[in-house]
Structures are given as structure tokens and as C-alpha cells.
N, CA, C and O atoms as a GROMACS GRO file, in nm:
protein
  308
    1MET      N    1   6.044   6.711   9.645
    1MET     CA    2   6.087   6.845   9.676
    1MET      C    3   6.123   6.859   9.825
    1MET      O    4   6.228   6.911   9.861
    2LYS      N    5   6.033   6.812   9.908
    2LYS     CA    6   6.057   6.821  10.053
    2LYS      C    7   6.182   6.743  10.091
    2LYS      O    8   6.259   6.785  10.178
    3GLU      N    9   6.203   6.629  10.025
    3GLU     CA   10   6.319   6.546  10.055
    3GLU      C   11   6.449   6.618  10.017
    3GLU      O   12   6.549   6.606  10.087
    4LEU      N   13   6.447   6.692   9.907
    4LEU     CA   14   6.564   6.768   9.864
    4LEU      C   15   6.598   6.875   9.967
    4LEU      O   16   6.714   6.889  10.007
    5LEU      N   17   6.499   6.950  10.010
    5LEU     CA   18   6.521   7.053  10.111
    5LEU      C   19   6.572   6.992  10.241
    5LEU      O   20   6.665   7.043  10.303
    6GLU      N   21   6.510   6.883  10.281
    6GLU     CA   22   6.551   6.816  10.405
    6GLU      C   23   6.696   6.770  10.397
    6GLU      O   24   6.772   6.785  10.492
    7TYR      N   25   6.734   6.713  10.284
    7TYR     CA   26   6.871   6.665  10.266
    7TYR      C   27   6.971   6.781  10.275
    7TYR      O   28   7.072   6.770  10.345
    8MET      N   29   6.943   6.891  10.204
    8MET     CA   30   7.035   7.005  10.204
    8MET      C   31   7.053   7.061  10.345
    8MET      O   32   7.166   7.088  10.388
    9VAL      N   33   6.942   7.079  10.416
    9VAL     CA   34   6.948   7.142  10.549
    9VAL      C   35   7.015   7.049  10.650
    9VAL      O   36   7.094   7.095  10.732
   10LYS      N   37   6.984   6.922  10.646
   10LYS     CA   38   7.043   6.828  10.743
   10LYS      C   39   7.194   6.818  10.726
   10LYS      O   40   7.265   6.789  10.822
   11GLU      N   41   7.244   6.840  10.605
   11GLU     CA   42   7.388   6.837  10.584
   11GLU      C   43   7.457   6.962  10.640
   11GLU      O   44   7.577   6.959  10.667
   12LEU      N   45   7.383   7.070  10.657
   12LEU     CA   46   7.440   7.196  10.706
   12LEU      C   47   7.444   7.206  10.858
   12LEU      O   48   7.536   7.268  10.913
   13VAL      N   49   7.349   7.147  10.926
   13VAL     CA   50   7.331   7.171  11.069
   13VAL      C   51   7.403   7.068  11.156
   13VAL      O   52   7.443   6.961  11.110
   14ASP      N   53   7.420   7.104  11.284
   14ASP     CA   54   7.481   7.014  11.381
   14ASP      C   55   7.379   6.917  11.441
   14ASP      O   56   7.415   6.808  11.484
   15ASN      N   57   7.252   6.958  11.444
   15ASN     CA   58   7.145   6.876  11.503
   15ASN      C   59   7.043   6.839  11.395
   15ASN      O   60   6.935   6.897  11.390
   16PRO      N   61   7.075   6.743  11.309
   16PRO     CA   62   6.984   6.709  11.200
   16PRO      C   63   6.851   6.650  11.247
   16PRO      O   64   6.753   6.653  11.173
   17ASP      N   65   6.848   6.596  11.369
   17ASP     CA   66   6.723   6.539  11.420
   17ASP      C   67   6.620   6.646  11.452
   17ASP      O   68   6.501   6.616  11.463
   18GLU      N   69   6.663   6.770  11.468
   18GLU     CA   70   6.571   6.878  11.504
   18GLU      C   71   6.520   6.956  11.383
   18GLU      O   72   6.451   7.056  11.399
   19VAL      N   73   6.554   6.911  11.263
   19VAL     CA   74   6.505   6.978  11.142
   19VAL      C   75   6.359   6.938  11.121
   19VAL      O   76   6.326   6.820  11.116
   20GLN      N   77   6.273   7.038  11.108
   20GLN     CA   78   6.131   7.014  11.083
   20GLN      C   79   6.090   7.094  10.960
   20GLN      O   80   6.118   7.213  10.950
   21ILE      N   81   6.023   7.027  10.867
   21ILE     CA   82   5.977   7.094  10.746
   21ILE      C   83   5.830   7.063  10.727
   21ILE      O   84   5.788   6.947  10.725
   22THR      N   85   5.751   7.168  10.714
   22THR     CA   86   5.610   7.150  10.681
   22THR      C   87   5.587   7.205  10.541
   22THR      O   88   5.649   7.303  10.499
   23GLU      N   89   5.498   7.141  10.471
   23GLU     CA   90   5.471   7.173  10.332
   23GLU      C   91   5.325   7.215  10.318
   23GLU      O   92   5.236   7.143  10.362
   24GLU      N   93   5.302   7.330  10.257
   24GLU     CA   94   5.167   7.379  10.237
   24GLU      C   95   5.147   7.413  10.091
   24GLU      O   96   5.231   7.478  10.029
   25GLU      N   97   5.036   7.369  10.035
   25GLU     CA   98   5.001   7.403   9.897
   25GLU      C   99   4.927   7.536   9.898
   25GLU      O  100   4.834   7.555   9.977
   26GLU      N  101   4.966   7.626   9.812
   26GLU     CA  102   4.896   7.753   9.798
   26GLU      C  103   4.857   7.765   9.651
   26GLU      O  104   4.940   7.801   9.567
   27GLY      N  105   4.733   7.736   9.622
   27GLY     CA  106   4.692   7.735   9.483
   27GLY      C  107   4.738   7.607   9.415
   27GLY      O  108   4.780   7.512   9.482
   28ASP      N  109   4.731   7.606   9.283
   28ASP     CA  110   4.768   7.486   9.209
   28ASP      C  111   4.918   7.471   9.190
   28ASP      O  112   4.969   7.359   9.184
   29LYS      N  113   4.988   7.583   9.181
   29LYS     CA  114   5.128   7.574   9.140
   29LYS      C  115   5.230   7.625   9.240
   29LYS      O  116   5.349   7.630   9.208
   30THR      N  117   5.189   7.662   9.359
   30THR     CA  118   5.283   7.716   9.457
   30THR      C  119   5.286   7.627   9.581
   30THR      O  120   5.182   7.587   9.633
   31VAL      N  121   5.406   7.598   9.626
   31VAL     CA  122   5.426   7.519   9.747
   31VAL      C  123   5.510   7.604   9.844
   31VAL      O  124   5.612   7.660   9.806
   32ILE      N  125   5.465   7.612   9.968
   32ILE     CA  126   5.538   7.685  10.072
   32ILE      C  127   5.599   7.583  10.167
   32ILE      O  128   5.529   7.499  10.223
   33PHE      N  129   5.730   7.592  10.185
   33PHE     CA  130   5.800   7.506  10.279
   33PHE      C  131   5.839   7.590  10.400
   33PHE      O  132   5.907   7.692  10.386
   34LYS      N  133   5.796   7.548  10.517
   34LYS     CA  134   5.832   7.617  10.641
   34LYS      C  135   5.938   7.533  10.710
   34LYS      O  136   5.914   7.417  10.744
   35LEU      N  137   6.054   7.592  10.730
   35LEU     CA  138   6.170   7.522  10.782
   35LEU      C  139   6.199   7.569  10.924
   35LEU      O  140   6.210   7.688  10.950
   36LYS      N  141   6.212   7.473  11.014
   36LYS     CA  142   6.244   7.504  11.153
   36LYS      C  143   6.364   7.418  11.193
   36LYS      O  144   6.365   7.296  11.174
   37VAL      N  145   6.467   7.484  11.250
   37VAL     CA  146   6.586   7.414  11.295
   37VAL      C  147   6.614   7.453  11.440
   37VAL      O  148   6.549   7.542  11.495
   38ALA      N  149   6.710   7.385  11.501
   38ALA     CA  150   6.749   7.419  11.638
   38ALA      C  151   6.802   7.562  11.641
   38ALA      O  152   6.858   7.611  11.543
   39GLU      N  153   6.783   7.627  11.753
   39GLU     CA  154   6.822   7.768  11.767
   39GLU      C  155   6.970   7.791  11.736
   39GLU      O  156   7.006   7.891  11.673
   40ASN      N  157   7.056   7.700  11.780
   40ASN     CA  158   7.200   7.717  11.755
   40ASN      C  159   7.239   7.686  11.611
   40ASN      O  160   7.352   7.716  11.571
   41ASP      N  161   7.151   7.627  11.532
   41ASP     CA  162   7.178   7.598  11.391
   41ASP      C  163   7.120   7.704  11.297
   41ASP      O  164   7.146   7.700  11.176
   42LEU      N  165   7.046   7.797  11.350
   42LEU     CA  166   6.980   7.898  11.267
   42LEU      C  167   7.080   7.979  11.185
   42LEU      O  168   7.056   8.006  11.068
   43GLY      N  169   7.191   8.016  11.245
   43GLY     CA  170   7.294   8.093  11.176
   43GLY      C  171   7.356   8.017  11.061
   43GLY      O  172   7.392   8.076  10.959
   44LYS      N  173   7.370   7.886  11.075
   44LYS     CA  174   7.428   7.804  10.968
   44LYS      C  175   7.335   7.796  10.849
   44LYS      O  176   7.381   7.792  10.735
   45VAL      N  177   7.206   7.792  10.874
   45VAL     CA  178   7.109   7.783  10.765
   45VAL      C  179   7.094   7.917  10.694
   45VAL      O  180   7.075   7.921  10.572
   46ILE      N  181   7.104   8.025  10.769
   46ILE     CA  182   7.090   8.158  10.708
   46ILE      C  183   7.221   8.200  10.641
   46ILE      O  184   7.218   8.251  10.529
   47GLY      N  185   7.333   8.180  10.706
   47GLY     CA  186   7.462   8.214  10.649
   47GLY      C  187   7.493   8.363  10.660
   47GLY      O  188   7.410   8.442  10.705
   48LYS      N  189   7.613   8.400  10.618
   48LYS     CA  190   7.653   8.541  10.621
   48LYS      C  191   7.572   8.619  10.520
   48LYS      O  192   7.567   8.585  10.402
   49LYS      N  193   7.510   8.726  10.568
   49LYS     CA  194   7.426   8.813  10.485
   49LYS      C  195   7.317   8.736  10.412
   49LYS      O  196   7.268   8.780  10.308
   50GLY      N  197   7.278   8.621  10.465
   50GLY     CA  198   7.169   8.544  10.408
   50GLY      C  199   7.205   8.466  10.283
   50GLY      O  200   7.117   8.422  10.210
   51ARG      N  201   7.333   8.451  10.258
   51ARG     CA  202   7.375   8.384  10.134
   51ARG      C  203   7.337   8.237  10.129
   51ARG      O  204   7.295   8.187  10.025
   52THR      N  205   7.351   8.167  10.240
   52THR     CA  206   7.315   8.024  10.241
   52THR      C  207   7.166   8.007  10.221
   52THR      O  208   7.122   7.920  10.145
   53ALA      N  209   7.086   8.089  10.289
   53ALA     CA  210   6.941   8.082  10.274
   53ALA      C  211   6.901   8.112  10.130
   53ALA      O  212   6.813   8.045  10.075
   54ASN      N  213   6.963   8.212  10.069
   54ASN     CA  214   6.932   8.244   9.930
   54ASN      C  215   6.970   8.130   9.836
   54ASN      O  216   6.898   8.101   9.741
   55ALA      N  217   7.084   8.066   9.862
   55ALA     CA  218   7.126   7.953   9.780
   55ALA      C  219   7.026   7.838   9.790
   55ALA      O  220   6.994   7.774   9.690
   56ILE      N  221   6.978   7.811   9.910
   56ILE     CA  222   6.878   7.706   9.930
   56ILE      C  223   6.752   7.740   9.851
   56ILE      O  224   6.694   7.653   9.785
   57ARG      N  225   6.710   7.865   9.858
   57ARG     CA  226   6.589   7.909   9.786
   57ARG      C  227   6.606   7.897   9.634
   57ARG      O  228   6.512   7.858   9.564
   58VAL      N  229   6.725   7.930   9.584
   58VAL     CA  230   6.751   7.921   9.439
   58VAL      C  231   6.742   7.775   9.393
   58VAL      O  232   6.681   7.746   9.290
   59VAL      N  233   6.803   7.686   9.468
   59VAL     CA  234   6.799   7.544   9.432
   59VAL      C  235   6.655   7.493   9.433
   59VAL      O  236   6.613   7.420   9.344
   60MET      N  237   6.579   7.532   9.535
   60MET     CA  238   6.440   7.487   9.545
   60MET      C  239   6.355   7.544   9.431
   60MET      O  240   6.268   7.475   9.377
   61ARG      N  241   6.378   7.671   9.394
   61ARG     CA  242   6.305   7.731   9.282
   61ARG      C  243   6.336   7.659   9.152
   61ARG      O  244   6.246   7.634   9.071
   62ALA      N  245   6.462   7.625   9.131
   62ALA     CA  246   6.502   7.555   9.009
   62ALA      C  247   6.440   7.416   9.003
   62ALA      O  248   6.391   7.374   8.898
   63ALA      N  249   6.443   7.345   9.115
   63ALA     CA  250   6.383   7.211   9.118
   63ALA      C  251   6.232   7.219   9.098
   63ALA      O  252   6.174   7.131   9.034
   64SER      N  253   6.169   7.321   9.152
   64SER     CA  254   6.024   7.338   9.136
   64SER      C  255   5.989   7.371   8.992
   64SER      O  256   5.890   7.322   8.938
   65ALA      N  257   6.072   7.455   8.929
   65ALA     CA  258   6.045   7.495   8.791
   65ALA      C  259   6.048   7.374   8.698
   65ALA      O  260   5.974   7.370   8.600
   66LYS      N  261   6.133   7.278   8.727
   66LYS     CA  262   6.138   7.156   8.645
   66LYS      C  263   6.006   7.080   8.652
   66LYS      O  264   5.971   7.006   8.559
   67ARG      N  265   5.934   7.098   8.760
   67ARG     CA  266   5.805   7.029   8.778
   67ARG      C  267   5.687   7.119   8.743
   67ARG      O  268   5.572   7.081   8.761
   68GLY      N  269   5.716   7.239   8.694
   68GLY     CA  270   5.610   7.331   8.656
   68GLY      C  271   5.542   7.400   8.773
   68GLY      O  272   5.428   7.443   8.763
   69LYS      N  273   5.613   7.409   8.884
   69LYS     CA  274   5.559   7.474   9.003
   69LYS      C  275   5.654   7.582   9.051
   69LYS      O  276   5.762   7.600   8.994
   70SER      N  277   5.614   7.654   9.154
   70SER     CA  278   5.704   7.748   9.220
   70SER      C  279   5.705   7.714   9.368
   70SER      O  280   5.609   7.659   9.422
   71SER      N  281   5.816   7.748   9.433
   71SER     CA  282   5.826   7.717   9.575
   71SER      C  283   5.877   7.836   9.653
   71SER      O  284   5.951   7.919   9.601
   72ILE      N  285   5.836   7.842   9.777
   72ILE     CA  286   5.879   7.946   9.870
   72ILE      C  287   5.932   7.875   9.994
   72ILE      O  288   5.866   7.787  10.049
   73VAL      N  289   6.051   7.914  10.037
   73VAL     CA  290   6.109   7.857  10.158
   73VAL      C  291   6.111   7.964  10.266
   73VAL      O  292   6.174   8.069  10.249
   74LYS      N  293   6.043   7.938  10.375
   74LYS     CA  294   6.040   8.030  10.489
   74LYS      C  295   6.115   7.965  10.604
   74LYS      O  296   6.089   7.850  10.639
   75ILE      N  297   6.208   8.039  10.663
   75ILE     CA  298   6.282   7.989  10.777
   75ILE      C  299   6.219   8.047  10.903
   75ILE      O  300   6.216   8.168  10.922
   76ILE      N  301   6.169   7.960  10.988
   76ILE     CA  302   6.098   7.998  11.110
   76ILE      C  303   6.197   8.006  11.226
   76ILE      O  304   6.279   7.916  11.244
   77ASP      N  305   6.189   8.114  11.305
   77ASP     CA  306   6.276   8.129  11.422
   77ASP      C  307   6.235   8.035  11.532
   77ASP      O  308   6.297   8.034  11.638
   0.00000   0.00000   0.00000
């Protein structure tokens, strides 16, 4: 799961080396991914009206559902 998120985000940003993802388990079935990118890449990850961020979250939810879990993606400033 973390690898999928990392791949998607690194393809979007100009500074892929600055992508940081931390993974936290919350309960048995929920995983929280905290995503941190370079300040100048933040707009690319969020997108217009948050559409890119929502698309990333939808893909992660679908991938999590296949594994019987749920996921939350938080973008850290």
C-alpha cells in the first residue's frame, strides 16, 4: 500500500527525493498514511479544488478495500 502511494506521488512531483510517507496503524483495519512533499510540490499533489488529492485517496481506498482494510491519506504542510 505504501509503495503504491509513493509511486503515485513521486510521478506527480518535481522533487521525488523529498517525498516522505509515514504509515500508522489505527485499530485492526485502518491505516493512516501521512504524506509530506516539498513546499513547491504541494499544489501539484493537491490539484485544482483538491481533485488530485481526492483521486489519490480514492485509489488508496480501493486498494485497501481489496485487502479488507480502510486507509486515510493526510497531506502534511
